[in-house]
N, C-alpha and C positions, 0 to 999 in steps of 0.2 A: 440505444435510448435508454434513461432511466431517472428515477428521481430518491434516489438511495433506497427505498422499498421495494418498487416495482422494476422489474429489468426488463427490455425488450427488444430481441433482434430483429432488423426489418431487413428481410431478403430481396425485397425489390422486384419480386416476380411480375409478368405481365397479366397473363391468363392466371395464375394460381400464384397469390401472395401468400406466405407466409412469415407470421410475426410470432415468433418464438419467445416464452413468457418465463419470467422468474420471479420471485419473491425472496428478499433478502432471508427472510425466518424461515423457509421453507427445508429442511432437513430431514434425515433418517432418524430413528430412535425416540424416546422419550427420557426425561430424567432419571437416572439411575444412579447407586454408588458406585463409584469407579476406584477407591482410593485400596491400598494393599496392606492389611495388617501385618502381613509378614516382612514389611520393610523393617522394621526395627530389629528384627533379629538378624536379617542377613547384611544391614548396613556393615556392621566391623567386621564381618568376615569378607566383604569386599574391600574393605579399605585394608584389611590387614594381608591379602593376596597383593593388592596395588604395592603394600610397603614391600613386600620380598619380592616384587616383581615377576610376580606369577599373574600375566597380565591374562591368559588365557582362562584361569580359573577363575578371576574376577568377572571376567565377561562373563564366565557358564552363571557363575552366582547372581550377576547383576538380573538375570532373567527373571529370578523370583521375585523381583520387587516392581517388577511392571504393573500397569493397569490395562483396561481395554483400549482399541484402536479408537479414534474420533467418531462420531458421525458422518455421513455424506451429506454433501450440498446437493439438491435437488431439483430437477427443472418442474415449473409448476405446469404449464401446458400450450397448447399450440391454437394461436386464432388464425383461421384459413380463410380467405376471401377468393371466392373462384367467379372471377370476372366472364362474362358472357359475351365473345366476339364473334362467335361463328366458326371460330378456326383461322379467321383472317389475320394475315401477317402484321405484327405491329412496326413501324419505323419510329424515328426520330426519338429512339428510346434514351432517357438519363435519367438516372438517380444521383443522389447527392445527401450529404448529411450538412448542413452549415452549424460548425461551431459556436458561430457568435449568437445563434436562437436556440442550439438545440432542437431543432427542425429538420426530420426527415422527409426529402421529397421523390415521388417518381413519377415521371412524364413519358408519354407517347403519344404516338397518335395510329389510328386505325380507320384505313381510309381516309374519309373527310372529318370523321370525330376525333376532337383532341382529348385527353384522359390526363387528370392529374390527382394524385394522393398526397396528402400531406399528414405528418403521424408526429407527436411529441407527447412526453409521461410528465404531467404535471405536479411539482412538489405542493403547491398550496391548495390543489383541489383532490391529488391523490388519484387520480385518475390518467387513464390512456386515452388517447383522443387521436382516430383519424377520419377525416374527410376526403369524399371521393366525388370528384366532379367531372362534367362533360361540357363541352359547347355546343351538344347537339340536345335539342328541346326532347326531354323523355329517352335519352339514349343511354341510361344508364339500368344496367342490369347485371346483379351479381349475388351472389350467395355467402353468407357469413357462417362457419361453424365452429367448434369448440373440440379439442381432445387434447388427451394429456398421454405420458407415457407412463405414468401411474395408476392406480386403479381409481377408476372414474367411471359417473354416471351424469347425465343431462337431462333435464327438464325444462317446460316453460313455467314460470311463475310470475303472475301479475305482470303479463307482458315482458317479461326479459327472459332471455336465455340463459340458464344456470348449470354450470358445470360443479359438482360436488365431486372433490377428490380426496382421497386417503393415501397418506405417504408408508411409505414401508417402515416396519418397527425396528428392521436390520438389514444393513447393506454390508455384506462381506469387504473387507480390506483388501483379501487376494484371489485370484481364480482359483485357486484350490479347496478353498473353504466347500465341504459341502453344500450349505447352503449360502446362495448367494444374495436373494432378494426376499424378505421374508414379510409377509401383510399380516395384520390382523384383520379383524371384520370393522364395519365403519365404526363401532361403538366400542373397539378396544384400542389398545396402542397404537401408537403413531399418530402423526398430525393430522388433523382434516383440513383442508382449504376448500374454497370457494373462488369460482370466475362469473361474473356478471357483467353480461353484454344487452346492450340495448341500442337500436338503429333509429335514427330519426331523420327522414328522407324530405325533401321538398319534390311535390309531386310523385305521381305513382304511387304504389303500393307497397305495403313490409307486411310480410305474413310470417308469423313464429312456430315453428314446431322443436320437438325435443331434438331434432336432426340438425336444427340450422334455422337462418334467420332468410328467407328470401325476398329480394329487391327488385321493383317491376318497373320499368317506363319513367324512372327518377331523372329531375335535372341534377339532383347533389343529394348526397346523403352524408351522415353525418355518424360514426361508430364511436360509443362510448364504451370503456371497459373499465372495470373493477375488479379487486381480487383481495383475499385475505387469508390467512391462516388462524388456526387454533393457538398458535403459539402465545405465552403468557408469562413469558418474560424468564428469567434463568434461577429462579428460586424452585431448589428439589425438596421442598414439604413433602412430605407425604399427603396424597389425595387432595393435592393442589389440581384443580380443575382446568382444563383449556378454554380459553375463550371461545363464543361460539362465531365462526367467522363469517356468517349471514348478516351479524348485523354492521360492522363496517361497510362489507362488502356493498349492500343494499343501501347504506346510507349516503356513502359517497355516489354512488351511482344515482340517486334518487335528487342529490343536491347539484350534482354537473349536469345532468340533462337537463334542469331548468337553464340551463345557462346555453347562450350563443357559443359555436364554435370560437367566433372572434374575440369574445369575453374570455372564454377561457384561455385562448393564446394569448391574448394581451397579459393576464394575470400571468401564466408560465413566464413570458417572456421577462416582466417585470421583475420577478423573483430570479429568474436564472441568471441575468443581464447583469446585475446588481454583484455577484460573483463572479463571473467570468469577467467583464468588462474593468475589470481592477486592473491586468496586466496587459499590456500591449508590447508585442515584440518586433523588430522589424530588422532582419540582417540581410535584406537586400531582395532584389526579384530578381529573376531568370524569365524573361517572356518567352522563349523557346519552349518553357516546360508548361507555362500556366493553361493552356489549353489540353493539355493530356490528362487522361485520366490518373487516378492516383498509383495504381498500379503499374501502367507504363512509367509514370515518372521514378518511381523504385527503381525499375530495370533500368531506365536511361541513367539515373544516378549512380548505381551498381557498376555501370559500364563507363563510367568517369565524365559522364556530363554532368555540367553545372546547373544546379537547383537551390538557390540560395532560399528559396522560401519554403522548401520542404524542410528542412531542420525547424524551421517557425512554426509552420503545420504541424507537425510532431510535437513541438515543444506544448503548442495550446491543445492539442487532443490529450496529451496527459492532464491538464488540468480538467478539462471536459469529462474526462474519465473518473477521477476523483468527485467531481462536483455530482457526477451521474450516479455515481455507486455509494457516495456517505454523506449523508443528510441529518442532520440533526432528529433524532428521534428512530434513528435507522441502527442497525447490527453494523459492524465495521465490512468493509471491501475484504471478500476473501482471495484465495487464489488466482480468482477469474473475475473479480469484480463481484458484480451480480449477474453474469450472464453464462450458464452453463445447460448445455442441451441434454447433459449425462445420467443416467440412474448411477451408475458407475462411475463417476468422473474420474479425471487423472489425479491422484494424490488425495479422492475424497475431495478436491475443493473446498479446502477446510483451512483453517487458520494456522499456517507453519512459521511459529514464532522464533525460528532460530534465526532470520533474516528475512522473509518474505513480506509476512504482515508490516513488520517494521518499516521496510523499503517505499511499501504503499502510501505510507505516509510521510515520506520524507520531504515530498514537496509541499505539504498542508500548509504550514507557516511562513516559509520563505517565498511562496507565490501567491500570498495574500488570501488563502482560503481557511484561515483559523477555523471557522465554523464547521468544516468538514474534517477537522480533527476532532471533532468531540464525539463523534460514534466510537472512535479508540479509546479514547480518555475514558468515556462511561463503562465501557468493555472492563477497562481494568479495573476498575472497582469491582465488576463482578468477579472475574479472577480473582482478585484479593479474598473474597467470600469463602471460594471453594476451593482457593489455595492455602487457606489457613487450615482447613480440614487436609488436605494432603500432606501439610508441613507435620501435624501431628501424628496423624495414622502413618503415612509413610516412614518417617523418620523422626519418631518421636519427639520433634521440636515443636514446641507449644508457644511461641511467639513467632510473628510474622508471617509470611504469606508467600507460597512457591509457586511455579509453573513451569511445565516441559515444554517440548518442542511442537507439540500438537494441541490444537484446541478446537472447539467449536460452537456450535448456538446455543450449548449447554452450558458454555463456559468450562470445560474440562482442563483441569489442570495437573492430573495425575501422569506418569511416563506412557507412553504408548507401549504395545508390544504384543498385547491379549495376554496379560500375565506369562507364565512360563509355558503357554500352550502353541506357539508359535516357535518353530525352528529356525524361521526367517528373519525374525526380529534381531536388532541388533542396538548395543548400547553406542554405537558410535552416532547413533542419532537418537536415542531414548534415554541415555543417561547423562542427563542437559537440564539442570535445576536451575536455569541462568535467566530463563524468559521473563521472571517478575522483574529482575535488575535492568534488564534492557529495556522493555517497556516503560519503566518508570522514567526511563530518560526524556520519554516523549510527553510525561506530566512538567517535569522542569522546563524543556524544551518550550511548551506552549506558555508559559509563565514568564520565560524570557522575551518573548515575540511580541508577548499583548502587555506584559505589566500588571495582569489583573491577579492583585495581590490577595482578595478572596478567593479566589479560584485554588490560588496556591495553600490559604489558609485552611480552607473547608476541604478540598479534595486533593488537590496534588502532592501536598506536603504529607499527610497521614497514610497516605498509599507508600509514598516512597520511602517513608519510615518502616513501614511495615516488612517492605522488601529488604530494606538495609537489618533489620531484626533478625531476618530468616539466615541472612549472608553471616552475622556475627555468629550465630548459633553451627552455620555448615562449616565455617574455617575451621582447621585444625594448625597446630603448631608441630612444624619440623624440627630436627634436630638442632638447626641453626635458628632456632628461635624465630624463623618466619612464619606467614600466614597462608596456608596453602589450601586448596581445594583436593577432596578424594573422596569419592571417582571424580575424575574429570576427562573430558573428551573437548575436540575442536571437531564441531559439528560436522558429521558426518565425512570425517577425512580418518585416514589410518596412519600410523607409522609402522615401518619395518626394523625388526630387531632378529639377526641371524636368519633373513630370509622369510621371517614369519611376519605377518601383518596382525597389528593390533589396534582397537579403536578406544581404550578406555587406559588412563593412566590418572596422573595427580597435576593440578597448577597448570592447566593449558595456559598458553597467554591470552585467550580469548577471557577465560574465567576471570582472570586476574584483572583484566582491563575493564570489563564490565564492573565488577566489584569496585574497584578504585573510582571510575565513573559515578557510579552511584552512591559512595561515600561523599566524595567531594560535591556532588550536587546535594545531598542532604545537610550537609554542612553548611553550605551557603545558603539554603533554605532557611533553615532553624537561626541563621543568622538574619535573616532580613525580617522574620518573622519574632524574633526576639524570644525564641520559646526553646526549651529541652537543651538545657545549656550542659548537663552531666553526659546526657546522650552524645551531644556534639563532640565533647572532647575524647569521650569514648571511641567515637568515630577518628578522630584526629590521630588518637594514640595507635588505633587497629590499623589505620590507612599506612602510617610509617612502616610498618612490619610485613607488609605484603609482598609477596614475592616478586621480585622486579622483572622488567623483560631483560631480555639478553640477545644478545648480537651473536649470529652461530659463525661455525668456519666459514662458511660461503659468503660473509658479509651480510646475510640476511637477517631479518626479524625472526626471532626462533618463534615455531608454532608451538612448539611443546616444551614442558619445564626442563628436558634435557635436548642437546645438540643432535635428535634427530632428522632435520627437515632433509627431503631428496629434493635436490637443484631440479631435476627430470617431473618431479610431480606436477601435473596441469589438473588437479582436482579444481571444480567450480567453486569449492568454497575458499577463501581466505581468510577465516574468520577471526586469525592474529592480528589483522590490520584494524579492528574494531577500534582502536586507540586513535587512528588516524582519520577515520570516517565511519561511522556519525560521532565516534567519541572526538575529543579535544585534546587527549594526551600527548599526542604526537602532534609538531609543528617543526615546519621548515626555518621559524623563527627562532621557537623556544627551545626545541630538541633535535638539532639538526643531525647527529648523529644517528637519533631513532630513525627519523623521516629519511635518511638516507637508505639505512637497512630496510624499513619499508618498502623503498625502491627497489632496492634489489631483490625483494621478495616478488614484486610485480612482476620484474622483470623476467624471473625464472619460471612465474607461473605461466607468464604467456598472454596475450590479449584475448584471444578467441575462445568461447566458452558459450554456456547457456544465455538467454536472452538476460536474464536476472544477475547473472553474474558480472556481464560484459556491462550492465546501467553501474554494478556497485565500483567497477574499474574504471567508470568514467568519472565518479565522484571523487575516488581515491587520487587519479593523475591530476584534477583539477585542483586538490589540496596540498598537491607537490608541485603546483603552479605551472603544471607543464600544460598548454592549452592543445597545443598540436599533437600530443600523445593522446589526452583527452578526446580530441575530436576523430583521431584514427579511431578508435573503438565506438564512438557515436556512427561512423560511417559504416564500420563493418558492422553493427547494431543493424543498419537499416537495409542490410542483404535483403534482395526480394525472397520470400520463399512461396513456393505453388502449395497451398493448401491441401491438394489433390496428391501431391507427392508423398510415397513411404518414406517420410525422413522421422524414423521413430526413435533413433539415438539420439543420446545428449552431447553430442559432439560439437554443436556449433548453433548460436543461436542466430535470429534474422526477425523479418518482418513479413507478415500476412499482407493482403493486398488492402485491407481493410483498416492498414498501419496498426492492428494488434500485436502483440509481442509473441514471437515465434521462440519458447523455451527450447526447443519444441517437446510437447506440443501448446497449445496458448496457457501462459499465465499472466496477468496483469501487471505483475511487479517489473516488468522489464519497463513496460511503457510509463510508469510512475516513477521509477528510480531513475530514467532517463531524462526525464522533464527535471527533477532534481538534479541531475548532473549539469545538465544546461547552465542552470540556476547557480549552481556553485561555479562553473567557469567566469560568471559575469558578476559574483558578487558573493562574500563570503565574511560572517560575521561572529566567529566563534573563536578567533587568536588575538582577542584583546582590542580590536580595531573593525571596523567595517571596511573592508577592502574593495575596491573599485576594479573591475576588469582584472583579477587577479591570475587567470588562465585562458586569456583571449587567443585564440587561435590565429594563423596567420591569414586564411580565407576571410575569416570574419573582420576586413581591413574596415569597413564602415557599417554603422546599424545604431540601434537605439532600443532601448527597453524602459518601460514605465511602469511602475506598482508593484517593484518588489519591496521585500519586507526586508529587515536586518532586527537582530537582537537590542532591544530597548524600545521597541515600537516606532522604530523609522522606518519610513517609507523613501524609498530611493528612485530617481528617475535619472536614466544614462542616455547619454549622446555622447559616441565617438566618431573619429575620422582617422585616417592613414595609422591605424590600429594604435592611438593616443586618445584619451579622454577629452572631448571639446567641451561637454558643460552637465553638471551632476546637480540635482536637484535633491535635497534633502528634507523630507517632510516631517516634524518633530509632532510627535502625538501628546507625548507626556512630558516633554521637557528633559532637561538633565544634559550631562557632558556628553559630546559626540565626539569620536575620535576617529578620522579618517585616515585610510592608508591605501595610496596610491604610486604608480612609477613615474609620475613628475609631480614636482610640487603645486599645490591647489592655494587658493586663496577663496574666501568668501567675499563675493560683491553684492550680496543682495540680500533682503529679508522681506519676506509678503508674509501677510497675516492671511491664516488657513482658518477657514469657520470649521463648525464642528465640535462634537462633545469631546471634551479630554478628562483624563485623569489626573491626579496631583502626585505622582509619584512614577519614578523612573527606576527599573530594575538594577539589579547591581551587576553592573557588565564587567570586563575584563577579562585578564587571562587566568581562565579558572580550573585548571589543572593541578592536580597533587603534586608535589615534589617527585621527579624521576630519577630514579637510580638503576644503571645499567651495568651488567657484569663487563669490564673491560678489556677483557682478555682477547678478545674478537670486535675491538671497536674498530670502524671502519670512517675514514675520513669523508666528509660529506662532499657528494658530487651533486649537487642538485639545479646547477644552473641558473641560480636566482638572477632576476634584474635586480638594480638598486629600487628602494622603496624609499617614500617618504611620508612620515607623519603629521597630520593637522588635527589641533584639539581645540574645540570652541564649545562654549555654552549653549544651549538652545532653550528658548521658551515653549511651554506648549503650545500647541496652535499655528505653529510658525513654518514657513518654507525657506531653506538657506541655499541661496545658488552658488556653487562652486565652479572657479574654473581655473585652467592652469594659468601659473604666473608666469610672465612672458621674461 
């Protein structure tokens, strides 16, 4: 459960229910200066070593340029509900999560009494609510208590059970650190937080003590829970005080407890369903699977049993998770969304911005959840503030902003690695100043899907421009007059020379692809806004000089500037395919040779990997218009993983019984990236047209989906039969030209007026990639197996709905 701020895991126990709690802003640490003033001294030394091919020395020198590790995302506390059933056995047990209501329910019977619990987390009222009922008059006896894995104490204040907690000021990155978890006192460094709980019962009695709330002989009871931290934003100004968490925790609880359960639930439903109900998907139904619990359905699916609705469920679960973990006013969803029970979670449950954070938001615009994108877009603005300081202090660059591969609640932008004090730190992940460029593409995408020119002018373009200005200063000219990056990595991967592995070199394919994408987006944005002509022309000139793509000796798209790829490499990162997706530089229609080389890289790397990596591969295969291969990886990703199994290696991903992505362990990016991938199989819109059913697998012979978004603020509904489009409806929110690509010729047969507010402009669409050059010495013939496709172009008016059908 979640409302972007409060995260809750409902475990569904009978006698002992546990609701594990998180707050989006509860992290270790406190604002501190994290940049490394040694950077400008060591940067020319690193570059010189790389130019001389001395990669080992370059790696050692880079370690002097690092900053601290990120803060850790922390658990808030536990709400425990101890039901008093006298040790009698429960029967008819059932628990479920309704995705269309975001309400969790648990029901069971004990002898003749039936018990029912329902829980939700409200965004409009900023409250967790859990109602407990029984059909036996006066038959409800239970105890509520609070605890935390962090430093805490409890008390009763004004008829409310209150937990006051203290987050550690430091949590170690590695088990080898002599200090693992370090606390200050309640008035010292580290966040404070509070959880407030009140119980309102019908009948019976309610008694409070610091150890918990005792309910006796009640007919029904409602638990109200609010929480808050002292986090006061991203400002690192000296002396900035944290806010008092008691103010919001108490205020929200007081307001909510004056409302009935039904009033709170109705407000919750009205808020949530506006978002969730925008998209409806139907891939068919398999009756034999419908009465099985989810874990049994996963096992059955793994064993070859058909379950057409399982994929639909998984798809909507991804949308549910984004709504639950990313709402306006919240901090972005992290590696685990907002659900983490560990004081020392895997990878700190932080923001890993060399792929994972971005993947969390691939589905936002295209699955009609633009509002849920806002926390990330706002966070980019905070990164830009800190990133300008990092650019200046770490690199001596006094224009633009930069961010590296890890961030946290404090908007960390310096490279991780604990300066030069951690011998296990590595440049293969820390020497990556490209996050600003990648994140900026999200700003541009938000504009393309919404047409919000005010956002582009006031927020999006200034941030994009800042990221591009840093890159202009970061680029160097090689002997051939090409612009390159140095140092450069391909995140977390290595290359081999003379039997030795290295992770740092120059002009990795990913670096150049991100910069090319960023420059192109900035050029188009400045054209739309009619600003910065001189800057635009500089970007056009510099873009033409960027080190080009290369096709290697195995027919693969080269990952490195030199032809060093290993065809047996099965590393989880395939960062060099950024230009295929989420970028828009490689296309089966516009750059078929490069698309074929990307396909060769995918085949060499293999299908099975960690959960998020498999999700990325679904998107890539969809962009290659191979729906069957995309579906194969989707099905592999739904492999059932027992959470109690000792499967700690990253040898292959899967899915836990509650549909969480098993990286392993849990990471939410696989879920969110998987939903994005399914969407790409059904609609794409960044290759100059809105392409309908571009990667439809054979197993989805019939189906429909309503409410998807395409660039240009078009909403699209699709129905297909026998693998062919039957009817499409295109809702034009802004008006303007619309180009449709499909595997069969289409015609417009009807236009209906759609009520609602519209804006007067349509974003500049079309094929927006930079001109692509490629090394011809290892060119490959395209082997993409493409079907014939047809284009339909028509003008639209704001607020109109256009019905398209195949030409007979």
